[in-house]
C-alpha positions as CSV (number, residue, x, y, z in Angstrom):
1,X,-0.9,11.4,26.9
2,X,-3.3,13.9,25.2
3,X,-0.6,16.6,25.1
4,X,1.8,14.1,23.5
5,X,-1.0,13.1,21.0
6,X,-1.6,16.7,20.0
7,X,2.1,17.4,19.7
8,X,2.6,14.4,17.4
9,X,-0.3,15.6,15.2
10,X,1.4,19.1,15.0
11,X,4.7,17.4,14.2
12,X,3.1,15.3,11.4
13,X,1.5,18.4,9.9
14,X,4.7,20.4,10.1
15,X,6.6,17.6,8.3
16,X,4.2,17.4,5.4
17,X,3.4,21.1,5.2
18,X,7.2,21.8,5.0
19,X,7.6,19.2,2.2
20,X,4.6,20.2,0.1
21,X,3.6,23.6,1.4
22,X,0.6,24.1,3.8
23,X,-1.9,24.8,1.0
24,X,-0.9,21.9,-1.2
25,X,-1.1,19.4,1.6
26,X,-4.3,20.8,3.0
27,X,-5.9,20.3,-0.4
28,X,-5.4,16.5,-0.2
29,X,-8.5,15.6,1.8
30,X,-10.4,18.2,-0.3
31,X,-9.4,16.3,-3.4
32,X,-10.6,13.0,-1.9
33,X,-13.9,14.7,-0.9
34,X,-14.3,16.0,-4.5
35,X,-13.6,12.6,-6.1
36,X,-16.1,10.9,-3.8
37,X,-18.7,13.6,-4.5
38,X,-18.4,13.4,-8.3
39,X,-18.1,9.6,-8.3
40,X,-21.3,9.3,-6.4
41,X,-23.2,10.5,-9.5
42,X,-21.9,7.5,-11.4
43,X,-23.5,5.0,-9.0
44,X,-26.5,4.4,-11.3
45,X,-24.0,3.4,-14.1
46,X,-22.0,1.2,-11.8
47,X,-25.1,-0.5,-10.5
48,X,-26.1,-1.4,-14.1
49,X,-22.8,-3.4,-14.4
50,X,-22.0,-4.5,-10.9
51,X,-24.7,-5.5,-8.3
52,X,-25.0,-3.3,-5.3
53,X,-23.7,-6.0,-2.9
54,X,-20.5,-6.5,-4.9
55,X,-20.0,-2.7,-5.2
56,X,-20.2,-2.3,-1.4
57,X,-17.8,-5.2,-1.0
58,X,-15.3,-3.5,-3.3
59,X,-15.5,-0.2,-1.3
60,X,-15.1,-1.9,2.0
61,X,-12.1,-3.9,0.6
62,X,-10.4,-0.7,-0.5
63,X,-10.6,0.7,3.0
64,X,-9.5,-2.6,4.5
65,X,-6.5,-2.4,2.2
66,X,-5.8,1.2,3.3
67,X,-5.8,0.0,6.9
68,X,-3.4,-2.9,5.9
69,X,-1.0,-0.4,4.3
70,X,-1.0,1.9,7.3
71,X,-0.9,-0.9,9.9
72,X,2.7,-2.2,9.6
73,X,3.8,-0.2,12.6
74,X,5.6,-3.1,14.3
75,X,7.5,-4.0,11.1
76,X,9.1,-0.6,10.8
77,X,9.7,-0.1,14.5
78,X,13.4,0.0,14.4
79,X,13.5,1.9,11.1
80,X,10.9,4.5,12.2
81,X,12.5,5.2,15.5
82,X,16.1,5.4,14.3
83,X,15.6,7.0,11.0
84,X,12.3,8.7,10.5
85,X,12.0,10.2,14.0
86,X,15.7,10.6,14.4
87,X,15.7,13.1,11.5
88,X,12.4,14.8,12.1
89,X,11.7,14.9,15.8
90,X,12.8,13.8,19.3
91,X,9.3,12.9,20.5
92,X,9.7,9.2,19.9
93,X,12.8,9.2,22.1
94,X,11.1,10.8,25.1
95,X,11.1,7.5,27.0
96,X,14.9,7.8,27.3
97,X,14.9,11.1,29.1
98,X,11.4,11.4,30.7
99,X,9.3,9.2,33.0
100,X,7.2,7.8,30.2
101,X,7.2,4.3,28.8
102,X,7.9,3.2,25.3
103,X,4.5,1.5,25.1
104,X,2.7,4.7,26.0
105,X,4.6,6.6,23.4
106,X,4.0,4.0,20.7
107,X,0.4,3.7,21.7
108,X,0.0,7.4,21.2
109,X,1.8,7.2,17.9
110,X,-0.6,4.5,16.7
111,X,-3.6,6.5,17.8
112,X,-2.2,9.6,16.1
113,X,-1.6,7.8,12.8
114,X,-5.1,6.3,13.0
115,X,-6.8,9.7,13.5
116,X,-4.4,11.2,10.9
117,X,-5.3,8.8,8.1
118,X,-9.0,8.7,9.1
119,X,-9.1,12.5,8.5
120,X,-7.1,12.2,5.3
121,X,-9.1,9.4,3.7
122,X,-12.2,8.0,5.4
123,X,-13.9,11.2,6.5
124,X,-13.5,13.1,3.2
125,X,-14.6,10.0,1.2
126,X,-17.8,9.6,3.2
127,X,-18.4,13.3,3.4
128,X,-18.3,13.6,-0.4
129,X,-20.8,10.7,-0.7
130,X,-23.1,12.2,1.9
131,X,-23.2,15.6,0.2
132,X,-24.2,13.9,-3.1
133,X,-26.7,11.5,-1.5
134,X,-29.8,13.9,-1.7
135,X,-29.2,14.4,-5.4
136,X,-29.1,10.7,-6.3
137,X,-32.0,9.6,-4.1
138,X,-30.0,8.0,-1.3
139,X,-31.2,8.5,2.3
140,X,-28.6,10.2,4.7
141,X,-28.8,7.2,6.9
142,X,-26.8,5.2,4.4
143,X,-23.7,7.5,4.5
144,X,-23.9,7.5,8.3
145,X,-23.9,3.7,8.3
146,X,-21.1,3.7,5.7
147,X,-19.0,6.0,7.9
148,X,-19.2,3.5,10.7
149,X,-18.5,0.4,8.6
150,X,-15.7,1.9,6.5
151,X,-14.1,3.1,9.7
152,X,-14.3,-0.4,11.2
153,X,-13.0,-1.9,7.9
154,X,-10.0,0.6,8.1
155,X,-9.4,-0.2,11.7
156,X,-9.7,-4.0,11.2
157,X,-7.0,-3.9,8.5
158,X,-4.8,-1.6,10.6
159,X,-5.1,-3.7,13.8
160,X,-4.7,-7.1,12.1
161,X,-1.5,-6.1,10.2
162,X,-0.3,-4.1,13.2
163,X,-0.5,-7.3,15.3
164,X,1.0,-9.6,12.6
165,X,3.9,-7.2,11.9
166,X,4.7,-6.9,15.6
167,X,4.7,-10.7,15.9
168,X,7.1,-10.7,12.9
169,X,9.4,-8.3,14.6
170,X,9.5,-10.6,17.6
171,X,9.5,-14.0,15.9
172,X,9.4,-14.9,12.3
173,X,8.6,-18.5,13.2
174,X,5.4,-17.5,15.1
175,X,4.3,-15.3,12.3
176,X,4.8,-18.2,9.8
177,X,2.7,-20.5,12.0
178,X,-0.1,-17.9,12.2
179,X,-0.1,-17.1,8.5
180,X,0.0,-20.8,7.6
181,X,-3.1,-21.5,9.8
182,X,-5.0,-18.6,8.3
183,X,-4.1,-19.6,4.8
184,X,-4.9,-23.2,5.2
185,X,-8.3,-22.3,6.9
186,X,-9.2,-19.8,4.2
187,X,-8.1,-21.9,1.3
188,X,-9.8,-25.0,2.7
189,X,-13.2,-23.3,3.2
190,X,-13.0,-21.8,-0.3
191,X,-11.8,-24.9,-2.2
192,X,-13.6,-27.7,-0.4
193,X,-16.7,-26.1,1.2
194,X,-17.2,-23.4,-1.5
195,X,-17.3,-20.7,1.2
196,X,-15.7,-17.3,0.4
197,X,-14.5,-15.9,3.7
198,X,-14.7,-12.4,2.2
199,X,-18.4,-12.6,2.6
200,X,-18.0,-12.9,6.4
201,X,-16.0,-9.8,6.9
202,X,-17.6,-8.2,10.0
203,X,-17.8,-4.6,8.9
204,X,-19.4,-5.7,5.6
205,X,-21.9,-7.9,7.5
206,X,-22.7,-4.8,9.6
207,X,-23.4,-2.8,6.5
208,X,-25.8,-5.4,5.1
209,X,-27.5,-6.0,8.5
210,X,-26.6,-3.9,11.5
211,X,-26.4,-5.8,14.8
212,X,-25.2,-4.5,18.2
213,X,-23.7,-7.9,19.0
214,X,-21.7,-8.0,15.8
215,X,-20.7,-4.3,16.3
216,X,-19.4,-5.1,19.8
217,X,-17.6,-8.2,18.6
218,X,-15.9,-6.2,15.8
219,X,-14.8,-3.5,18.2
220,X,-13.5,-6.0,20.7
221,X,-11.4,-7.8,18.1
222,X,-9.9,-4.5,17.0
223,X,-9.1,-3.4,20.5
224,X,-7.7,-6.8,21.6
225,X,-5.4,-7.1,18.6
226,X,-4.2,-3.5,19.0
227,X,-3.6,-3.9,22.7
228,X,-1.6,-7.1,22.3
229,X,0.4,-5.5,19.5
230,X,1.3,-2.4,21.7
231,X,2.4,-4.7,24.5
232,X,4.5,-6.8,22.1
233,X,6.1,-3.8,20.5
234,X,9.7,-2.9,21.3
235,X,12.0,-0.2,20.0
236,X,15.0,-1.7,21.9
237,X,17.1,-3.9,19.7
238,X,20.2,-5.6,21.0
239,X,23.5,-4.0,19.9
240,X,25.2,-7.3,19.3
241,X,27.7,-7.1,16.5
242,X,26.5,-8.7,13.3
243,X,28.9,-9.9,10.7
244,X,28.2,-10.3,7.1
245,X,30.2,-11.8,4.3
246,X,31.2,-9.4,1.6
247,X,28.5,-9.8,-1.1
248,X,28.6,-6.4,-2.8
249,X,31.1,-7.5,-5.5
250,X,29.4,-10.8,-6.3
251,X,25.9,-9.2,-6.6
252,X,27.3,-6.3,-8.6
253,X,28.9,-8.9,-10.9
254,X,25.6,-10.6,-11.4
255,X,24.0,-7.3,-12.2
256,X,26.8,-6.2,-14.5
257,X,24.3,-5.7,-17.3
258,X,22.8,-2.7,-15.4
259,X,24.2,0.8,-15.9
260,X,25.2,1.1,-12.2
261,X,25.7,-2.4,-10.7
262,X,27.2,-1.3,-7.3
263,X,24.3,1.1,-6.6
264,X,21.6,-1.5,-7.5
265,X,23.5,-4.2,-5.5
266,X,23.5,-1.8,-2.5
267,X,19.7,-1.4,-2.6
268,X,19.2,-5.1,-2.6
269,X,21.6,-5.7,0.2
270,X,19.9,-3.0,2.3
271,X,16.5,-4.6,1.8
272,X,17.9,-8.0,2.7
273,X,19.8,-7.0,5.9
274,X,17.2,-4.7,7.3
275,X,14.6,-7.5,7.1
276,X,12.4,-5.2,4.9
277,X,12.6,-7.6,1.9
278,X,10.6,-10.4,3.7
279,X,8.4,-8.1,5.7
280,X,7.4,-5.8,2.9
281,X,6.8,-8.8,0.6
282,X,4.4,-10.2,3.2
283,X,2.6,-7.1,4.5
284,X,2.7,-4.8,1.5
285,X,2.3,-7.3,-1.3
286,X,1.1,-10.8,-0.5
287,X,-1.5,-10.1,2.2
288,X,-3.3,-7.3,0.2
289,X,-3.2,-9.3,-3.0
290,X,-4.4,-12.5,-1.2
291,X,-7.4,-10.5,0.1
292,X,-8.0,-9.1,-3.4
293,X,-8.1,-12.6,-4.9
294,X,-10.8,-13.7,-2.5
295,X,-12.8,-10.6,-3.3
296,X,-12.4,-10.8,-7.1
297,X,-13.5,-14.4,-7.0
298,X,-17.0,-13.2,-6.1
299,X,-17.1,-11.4,-9.5
300,X,-16.5,-14.6,-11.6
301,X,-20.1,-14.7,-12.8
302,X,-19.9,-11.1,-13.9
303,X,-16.7,-11.2,-15.9
304,X,-15.7,-13.0,-19.2
305,X,-13.5,-16.1,-19.1
306,X,-10.1,-15.3,-17.7
307,X,-11.5,-11.9,-16.5
308,X,-10.7,-12.5,-12.8
309,X,-7.1,-13.5,-13.5
310,X,-6.5,-10.5,-15.9
311,X,-8.1,-8.1,-13.4
312,X,-6.0,-9.6,-10.7
313,X,-2.9,-9.1,-12.9
314,X,-3.8,-5.5,-13.4
315,X,-4.2,-4.9,-9.7
316,X,-1.0,-6.8,-9.0
317,X,0.9,-4.5,-11.4
318,X,-0.4,-1.4,-9.6
319,X,0.6,-2.8,-6.2
320,X,3.9,-4.1,-7.5
321,X,4.8,-0.5,-8.6
322,X,4.8,0.5,-4.9
323,X,8.0,-1.6,-4.5
324,X,9.8,1.5,-5.6
325,X,8.9,3.0,-2.2
326,X,10.6,-0.1,-0.5
327,X,13.9,1.0,-2.2
328,X,13.6,4.7,-1.5
329,X,11.7,4.9,1.8
330,X,14.7,5.1,4.2
331,X,17.5,5.9,1.7
332,X,18.1,9.6,2.3
333,X,19.7,11.7,-0.5
334,X,21.9,13.3,2.1
335,X,24.2,10.3,2.2
336,X,25.0,10.8,-1.5
337,X,25.7,14.5,-1.6
338,X,29.4,14.1,-0.8
339,X,29.8,11.5,-3.5
340,X,30.3,12.0,-7.3
341,X,26.8,10.5,-7.9
342,X,24.2,12.4,-9.9
343,X,20.5,12.2,-9.3
344,X,20.1,10.6,-12.8
345,X,22.5,7.8,-11.7
346,X,20.5,7.3,-8.4
347,X,17.2,7.1,-10.3
348,X,18.6,4.7,-12.8
349,X,19.9,2.4,-10.0
350,X,16.6,2.5,-8.2
351,X,14.8,1.5,-11.4
352,X,17.3,-1.3,-11.9
353,X,16.7,-2.6,-8.3
354,X,12.9,-2.3,-9.0
355,X,13.4,-4.5,-12.1
356,X,15.0,-7.3,-10.0
357,X,12.1,-7.1,-7.5
358,X,9.6,-7.7,-10.4
359,X,10.4,-11.4,-10.1
360,X,8.1,-11.4,-7.1
361,X,4.9,-10.4,-8.9
362,X,5.8,-12.5,-11.9
363,X,6.1,-15.6,-9.7
364,X,2.8,-14.7,-8.0
365,X,0.9,-14.5,-11.3
366,X,2.4,-17.8,-12.4
367,X,1.3,-19.5,-9.1
368,X,-2.2,-18.0,-9.2
369,X,-2.8,-19.0,-12.8
370,X,-1.7,-22.6,-12.1
371,X,-4.0,-22.8,-9.0
372,X,-7.0,-21.2,-10.7
373,X,-6.7,-23.3,-13.9
374,X,-5.9,-20.2,-15.9
375,X,-2.8,-21.4,-17.6
376,X,-4.3,-20.4,-21.0
377,X,-4.2,-16.8,-19.9
378,X,-0.8,-16.9,-18.2
379,X,1.1,-15.0,-20.9
380,X,-1.4,-12.2,-21.3
381,X,-1.6,-11.9,-17.5
382,X,2.2,-11.7,-17.1
383,X,2.6,-9.1,-19.8
384,X,-0.3,-7.1,-18.4
385,X,1.0,-7.1,-14.9
386,X,4.6,-6.2,-15.7
387,X,3.7,-3.5,-18.3
388,X,1.4,-1.8,-15.8
389,X,4.0,-2.1,-13.0
390,X,6.7,-0.4,-15.1
391,X,4.4,2.2,-16.5
392,X,3.2,3.1,-13.0
393,X,6.8,3.2,-11.9
394,X,7.6,5.7,-14.7
395,X,4.8,8.0,-13.7
396,X,5.8,7.7,-10.0
397,X,9.5,8.6,-10.8
398,X,8.3,11.5,-13.0
399,X,6.1,12.9,-10.2
400,X,8.0,12.1,-7.0
401,X,11.7,11.5,-7.9
402,X,13.5,9.9,-5.0
403,X,10.7,10.6,-2.5
404,X,7.6,8.7,-3.4
405,X,6.5,7.8,0.1
406,X,6.0,11.4,1.1
407,X,5.3,13.2,-2.2
408,X,2.2,11.1,-2.7
409,X,0.4,13.4,-0.2
410,X,0.9,16.4,-2.5
411,X,-2.6,16.8,-3.9
412,X,-1.3,17.9,-7.3
413,X,1.0,14.9,-7.5
414,X,-1.7,12.4,-6.6
415,X,-4.3,13.9,-9.0
416,X,-1.8,13.7,-11.9
417,X,-0.8,10.2,-11.0
418,X,-4.4,8.9,-10.8
419,X,-5.4,10.7,-14.0
420,X,-2.5,9.3,-16.1
421,X,-2.6,5.8,-14.7
422,X,-6.4,5.7,-14.7
423,X,-6.6,6.3,-18.4
424,X,-4.2,3.5,-19.1
425,X,-6.1,1.1,-16.8
426,X,-9.5,1.8,-18.2
427,X,-8.3,1.2,-21.8
428,X,-6.5,-2.1,-20.8
429,X,-9.4,-3.4,-18.7
430,X,-11.7,-2.8,-21.7
431,X,-9.3,-4.6,-24.1
432,X,-8.8,-7.5,-21.7
433,X,-12.5,-8.1,-21.3
434,X,-13.1,-7.9,-25.1
435,X,-10.4,-10.6,-25.7
436,X,-7.7,-11.7,-23.2
437,X,-5.0,-11.6,-25.8
438,X,-5.8,-8.0,-26.7
439,X,-4.1,-7.2,-23.3
440,X,-0.8,-8.0,-25.0
441,X,-1.1,-4.5,-26.4
442,X,-0.1,-3.3,-22.9
443,X,3.6,-3.6,-24.0
444,X,3.0,-0.3,-25.8
445,X,3.0,1.3,-22.3
446,X,6.8,1.0,-22.3
447,X,7.1,3.8,-24.9
448,X,5.3,6.5,-22.9
449,X,6.9,5.0,-19.8
450,X,10.4,5.5,-21.3
451,X,9.4,9.1,-22.2
452,X,8.3,9.8,-18.6
453,X,11.6,8.4,-17.3
454,X,13.6,10.5,-19.7
455,X,11.7,13.6,-18.6
456,X,12.3,12.6,-15.0
457,X,16.1,12.7,-15.4
458,X,16.0,16.2,-16.8
459,X,13.4,17.4,-14.2
460,X,15.1,16.0,-11.1
461,X,18.7,16.7,-12.2
462,X,18.1,20.5,-12.1
463,X,16.0,20.6,-8.9
464,X,17.4,20.7,-5.4
465,X,16.6,17.4,-3.7
466,X,14.6,17.4,-0.4
467,X,16.7,16.4,2.6
468,X,14.0,15.2,5.0
């Protein structure tokens, strides 16, 4: 198993280093280290605005979200086995020719990805903070504790979503029951008892007050959920014929106002028939944002009226922009090379498909504003969310073209993305807190967004497209 693990790590490195170049990809954790190191010197400023307890909660929430994003292994089981590994390697198919079980291979795959993302994100972040600690008067024991609790937060998110996504692959009904129980319990405690469940997140409680009992409980939960998920996972799907009515023409007709209706319709049909539409909406959108809402609600006393809803709208816009990866993740450019379709046409169709998907975040903002008595701020929140989403999309297309899910690990690409988006977010957050209706100025983002998209067409039309 160890040899399989090391070979999978080598395989992952070769894939990314081939795409970006060894140096560019190796600089990614160095960049995270540098950001954490420089950001640590801003802690005195942050503490003047945000209490230390709330700041630590935000940091743990970010790594919980990272684990959630990484954890949807069960959801992509069929796609990953048949498409990702089918193109890149034969390791995942070893069970078909060697005396090794699918569960053992997949367990190794999960451990590999856990170690891989830990080294890419968690370790560099804590390392940068630890290096800066002596200069800002923080004892080294705090970074050591932070390494433990952030790792547990990451693993908690990973194991929970890994479990839920595997249940989803087995039975959508069971997943619905589990999520309904969790939602009812969390909402009931928050609405009727005034208890915010975010405050009882075990890794965060460990950070506030370390306890070996709580540490053992947290590890046991992570291990149990992961073990059950591995046992439930399957890469074998029945080959029974599935028949679908012809819907391409009707959908294309409804999307006739788009430049390339058939291509946009194809994207939506692929999402629907693969099950990715429901799965991605739950695991990559609703669950992270549901968690964020509970965390942001703690900051109500620190923000101006409507501040929580507007900040939630900003974060929703950022996360909604990742829907572009839903459309492009498994749609290889190879399949279009023999057709009279330009890169410009494909990018345009993906943007159109993305536009249709923005109905999801718009509906979420409406629901949240109604439930939180924030109807007065509904219009600013909607405009803010959609403006940020489309601007972030424009920057993503400009930087990554048709391959956002892999190009994000190019250090130069990520730094540029964070810098451009960060400037816009800082300005909009400041305007929103000054006056909620100042956030309507976010519509001005469509102008630079349009310029980014136009530049993207010229940039990616003349470049050879990657064929991974």
